[in-house]
C-alpha positions as CSV (number, residue, x, y, z in Angstrom):
1,M,20.0,-12.4,3.7
2,S,23.8,-12.4,4.1
3,T,26.4,-11.7,1.6
4,R,29.5,-13.8,1.6
5,H,32.7,-12.0,0.6
6,T,35.2,-14.1,-1.3
7,E,38.7,-13.3,-2.4
8,D,40.9,-15.1,-4.9
9,H,43.2,-17.7,-3.3
10,P,46.9,-17.0,-3.9
11,A,47.2,-20.3,-5.7
12,E,44.3,-19.6,-8.0
13,G,45.4,-20.0,-11.6
14,L,48.4,-22.0,-10.8
15,G,46.8,-25.4,-11.5
16,V,46.1,-26.1,-7.8
17,D,42.7,-27.2,-6.8
18,V,42.3,-25.1,-3.7
19,D,38.9,-26.7,-2.9
20,A,40.1,-30.3,-3.1
21,P,40.6,-32.2,0.1
22,R,44.3,-32.3,1.1
23,N,45.9,-35.8,0.8
24,V,48.1,-36.5,3.7
25,A,50.3,-39.6,3.9
26,Q,48.5,-41.8,6.3
27,S,50.9,-44.6,7.0
28,S,54.2,-46.1,6.1
29,A,52.2,-48.6,4.0
30,T,52.3,-46.0,1.2
31,V,56.0,-46.8,0.6
32,A,56.0,-49.6,-1.9
33,S,57.9,-52.8,-1.0
34,G,61.3,-52.8,-2.7
35,T,61.4,-49.0,-3.0
36,S,65.0,-47.9,-3.7
37,F,66.2,-45.1,-1.5
38,G,69.0,-42.8,-2.7
39,R,70.6,-39.5,-1.7
40,M,69.3,-36.1,-2.7
41,K,72.2,-34.0,-4.1
42,C,71.6,-30.3,-3.9
43,Y,73.0,-27.4,-5.8
44,N,72.5,-23.6,-5.6
45,R,70.1,-23.0,-8.5
46,S,71.6,-19.5,-9.2
47,T,75.3,-20.4,-9.2
48,G,75.2,-24.1,-9.9
49,A,77.5,-24.7,-6.9
50,F,77.1,-28.0,-5.0
51,V,75.9,-27.2,-1.5
52,G,75.4,-30.7,0.0
53,W,73.0,-33.6,0.4
54,L,69.7,-33.5,2.2
55,G,70.2,-34.8,5.7
56,T,68.5,-34.9,9.0
57,Y,69.2,-33.5,12.5
58,N,66.5,-34.2,15.1
59,Y,63.9,-34.4,12.3
60,S,64.9,-31.1,10.9
61,V,66.2,-31.0,7.3
62,D,69.8,-29.9,6.9
63,L,72.5,-30.1,4.3
64,V,75.4,-32.5,4.9
65,H,78.7,-32.5,3.1
66,D,79.4,-36.2,3.1
67,A,77.2,-38.4,0.9
68,D,77.2,-41.2,3.5
69,S,75.7,-38.8,6.0
70,G,72.8,-37.9,3.6
71,A,69.3,-39.1,4.3
72,G,68.1,-42.0,2.3
73,V,65.1,-40.7,0.4
74,A,62.6,-41.8,-2.3
75,W,59.6,-40.5,-4.1
76,T,56.4,-42.0,-2.8
77,P,53.0,-41.6,-4.5
78,W,49.8,-41.2,-2.5
79,G,46.8,-40.8,-4.6
80,S,47.7,-38.2,-7.2
81,D,50.3,-36.6,-4.9
82,M,54.0,-37.3,-4.5
83,Y,55.9,-37.2,-1.1
84,L,59.6,-37.2,-0.5
85,T,60.0,-40.0,2.0
86,M,63.0,-40.5,4.3
87,D,64.0,-44.1,5.3
88,W,63.8,-44.0,9.1
89,S,63.7,-46.7,11.7
90,P,61.1,-47.9,12.8
91,G,59.0,-46.2,10.0
92,Y,59.3,-43.5,7.4
93,R,59.2,-39.7,7.6
94,Y,58.0,-37.3,5.0
95,L,59.3,-33.9,3.9
96,G,57.1,-31.1,5.1
97,L,56.7,-27.5,6.2
98,G,57.7,-27.2,9.9
99,A,57.7,-24.3,12.3
100,S,59.0,-20.9,11.2
101,S,59.2,-22.2,7.6
102,Y,62.0,-24.7,8.4
103,A,61.8,-27.9,6.4
104,C,61.2,-31.0,8.5
105,W,60.8,-34.7,8.3
106,G,57.3,-35.3,9.7
107,I,55.5,-38.5,10.6
108,A,52.6,-39.8,8.5
109,G,49.5,-37.7,9.2
110,G,51.7,-34.9,10.8
111,W,53.9,-32.2,9.4
112,T,54.0,-33.7,5.9
113,D,53.2,-32.0,2.5
114,A,52.8,-33.2,-1.0
115,I,55.8,-32.1,-3.0
116,V,56.1,-30.8,-6.6
117,Y,59.3,-31.7,-8.4
118,N,59.5,-28.7,-10.8
119,P,61.0,-28.9,-14.4
120,D,64.0,-26.8,-13.1
121,H,64.6,-29.5,-10.4
122,T,63.5,-27.3,-7.5
123,L,61.1,-28.6,-4.9
124,S,57.8,-26.8,-4.1
125,L,54.9,-27.4,-1.7
126,K,51.9,-28.6,-3.7
127,S,49.7,-26.6,-1.4
128,D,51.6,-23.4,-2.2
129,P,53.8,-23.9,-5.4
130,K,55.6,-20.6,-5.0
131,R,57.2,-21.8,-1.8
132,K,60.5,-23.5,-2.7
133,L,63.1,-25.4,-0.8
134,Y,66.2,-23.3,-0.1
135,G,69.5,-23.5,1.9
136,P,71.8,-23.4,3.4
137,Y,70.3,-21.1,6.0
138,G,72.4,-20.4,9.2
139,N,74.2,-23.6,10.2
140,D,73.3,-25.5,7.0
141,W,69.5,-25.7,7.7
142,V,67.0,-26.1,4.9
143,C,63.8,-23.9,4.7
144,W,60.9,-23.2,2.6
145,S,60.8,-19.8,0.9
146,N,58.0,-17.4,1.5
147,G,57.0,-17.5,-2.1
148,E,59.6,-14.9,-3.2
149,D,62.6,-16.0,-5.3
150,N,65.9,-15.9,-3.4
151,Q,69.6,-16.6,-4.2
152,N,69.6,-19.9,-2.2
153,I,66.9,-21.9,-3.9
154,L,68.0,-25.5,-4.2
155,R,68.2,-27.6,-7.4
156,C,67.8,-31.2,-6.3
157,E,68.8,-34.5,-8.0
158,L,68.0,-37.9,-6.5
159,E,71.0,-40.2,-6.9
160,S,70.5,-44.0,-6.5
């Protein structure tokens, strides 16, 4: 007879079903026809200062300082989850957790994550709600926090 040792998952008690299968955006068909893409304007949550629009550089997420250079994004439902989708040719890319905690625009089925748009207008990973989008880091890069609060958490507003 063996005994199985279990520990509480860090997301236990946060309203996250840690045993549920993870929904992953499977194809660009999840983006509804006629979806209106806008620009995501970002502010420093602590100071309220405008820091830029979400952009893209080689599939990495960065902050750009010209609205016209910002990525066209929209909220896209998939099952009970929401994804932040970037309009990209020939398909779409989805906000996700990349290498070394950098934010990235992943292809469907790849480095994509369901996103929670929190009441304070911050963005969290549904799989780990304590991890929030922050920036700028280094040369205007955008990253996911390690779960700790920091002075560069972004407050985001989608403009049409």
